[in-house]
C-alpha positions as CSV (number, residue, x, y, z in Angstrom):
1,M,-40.0,-21.2,88.8
2,A,-38.9,-18.7,91.6
3,F,-34.7,-19.8,89.8
4,L,-36.4,-19.1,86.2
5,E,-37.7,-15.8,86.9
6,Q,-34.9,-14.8,88.9
7,N,-32.9,-16.2,86.0
8,P,-34.5,-15.6,82.8
9,R,-31.6,-15.9,80.8
10,T,-29.8,-19.1,82.1
11,P,-28.6,-20.9,79.2
12,F,-30.6,-24.6,79.8
13,G,-33.8,-23.3,81.4
14,D,-35.4,-26.5,82.4
15,Q,-32.0,-28.1,83.1
16,D,-31.0,-25.6,85.4
17,A,-33.8,-25.4,87.3
18,L,-34.0,-28.9,88.1
19,N,-30.1,-29.0,89.3
20,V,-31.3,-25.9,91.6
21,A,-34.4,-27.6,93.1
22,L,-32.8,-31.1,93.2
23,D,-29.3,-29.4,94.8
24,G,-27.8,-33.0,94.9
25,R,-31.2,-35.0,95.4
26,W,-30.4,-37.0,92.7
27,K,-29.0,-40.9,91.7
28,I,-27.0,-41.8,88.7
29,L,-29.1,-44.0,86.3
30,D,-27.7,-46.6,83.8
31,P,-27.0,-45.2,80.8
32,R,-30.1,-46.7,78.4
33,W,-32.5,-44.5,80.0
34,N,-30.9,-41.3,78.9
35,F,-28.8,-42.6,76.2
36,Q,-27.2,-40.0,74.5
37,R,-24.7,-40.9,72.0
38,H,-27.1,-40.8,69.0
39,A,-25.2,-38.8,66.5
40,L,-22.6,-41.7,66.7
41,V,-24.4,-45.1,67.0
42,S,-27.3,-46.7,64.9
43,L,-29.8,-47.7,67.7
44,A,-31.1,-50.3,65.1
45,S,-27.9,-51.9,64.8
46,L,-27.5,-52.3,68.6
47,P,-28.4,-55.8,69.9
48,P,-31.4,-56.0,71.7
49,P,-29.6,-56.2,75.6
50,E,-28.0,-53.2,74.3
51,R,-30.7,-51.0,73.2
52,P,-31.4,-47.8,75.3
53,Y,-34.8,-47.4,76.8
54,I,-35.1,-43.4,76.4
55,V,-32.9,-42.0,73.9
56,H,-32.4,-38.4,74.4
57,F,-31.3,-36.2,71.6
58,V,-29.2,-33.4,72.8
59,M,-26.9,-31.6,70.6
60,A,-27.3,-30.3,67.0
61,E,-27.4,-33.8,65.3
62,K,-31.9,-34.2,65.8
63,P,-32.8,-37.2,63.2
64,W,-35.8,-35.3,62.1
65,I,-33.4,-32.6,60.4
66,A,-32.5,-34.3,57.2
67,R,-29.1,-32.1,56.9
68,M,-27.8,-33.6,59.7
69,L,-27.6,-36.8,58.1
70,S,-28.1,-38.8,61.4
71,P,-28.0,-42.4,61.5
72,N,-31.1,-42.7,63.3
73,A,-33.4,-40.5,61.2
74,A,-34.8,-44.0,59.5
75,F,-35.5,-45.4,62.9
76,Y,-37.2,-42.4,64.7
77,D,-39.4,-41.6,61.7
78,G,-40.6,-45.6,62.0
79,F,-42.0,-44.3,65.2
80,R,-43.1,-41.1,64.1
81,A,-45.2,-42.5,61.6
82,R,-47.3,-44.2,64.2
83,T,-48.2,-41.2,65.6
84,L,-50.3,-37.7,64.9
85,F,-47.4,-36.2,63.8
86,R,-46.1,-38.8,61.2
87,R,-44.4,-36.6,58.0
88,S,-46.7,-36.7,54.6
89,L,-45.1,-37.8,52.0
90,R,-44.3,-33.9,50.6
91,E,-42.6,-33.6,53.6
92,K,-40.4,-36.8,52.8
93,L,-39.8,-35.9,49.5
94,G,-38.4,-32.2,50.4
95,D,-36.2,-34.0,53.1
96,L,-34.4,-36.5,50.7
97,R,-33.9,-33.7,48.5
98,I,-31.9,-31.8,51.5
99,G,-30.3,-35.6,52.7
100,L,-29.2,-36.0,49.5
101,M,-27.9,-32.4,48.8
102,A,-26.1,-32.7,52.0
103,R,-24.7,-35.9,51.2
104,A,-23.0,-34.5,48.0
105,K,-21.4,-31.4,50.1
106,A,-20.1,-33.9,52.2
107,L,-18.6,-35.6,49.8
108,A,-17.0,-32.8,48.2
109,R,-15.5,-32.1,51.1
110,A,-14.1,-35.0,51.5
111,L,-12.9,-35.5,48.3
112,L,-11.3,-31.4,48.7
113,R,-9.5,-32.6,52.1
114,G,-8.1,-35.4,49.9
115,A,-6.7,-33.6,47.1
116,S,-4.8,-31.1,49.1
């Protein structure tokens, strides 16, 4: 906490504070305990022995942001639906509209690149 008070603008607050507090007293974990390739890999398509134990949704590609077109949006939502934070039908329809628009934009950009 002292580090955070002395460095209120540190870019990755919790991570930076942990790095200072642990100062080399840590061990490397199997990547399945901190899986970060979620933007590139469909979690549902991985064979059971390769499935991660913990998925760390880092970077901008969050599966709950419809315009990101995450390959794991449905997978994530399946788990979320079992919690108190499940999305309403209205939210799902709104995300469907946003996702369709994002897909149309991506297709248009791809077509324009191919035409040039």
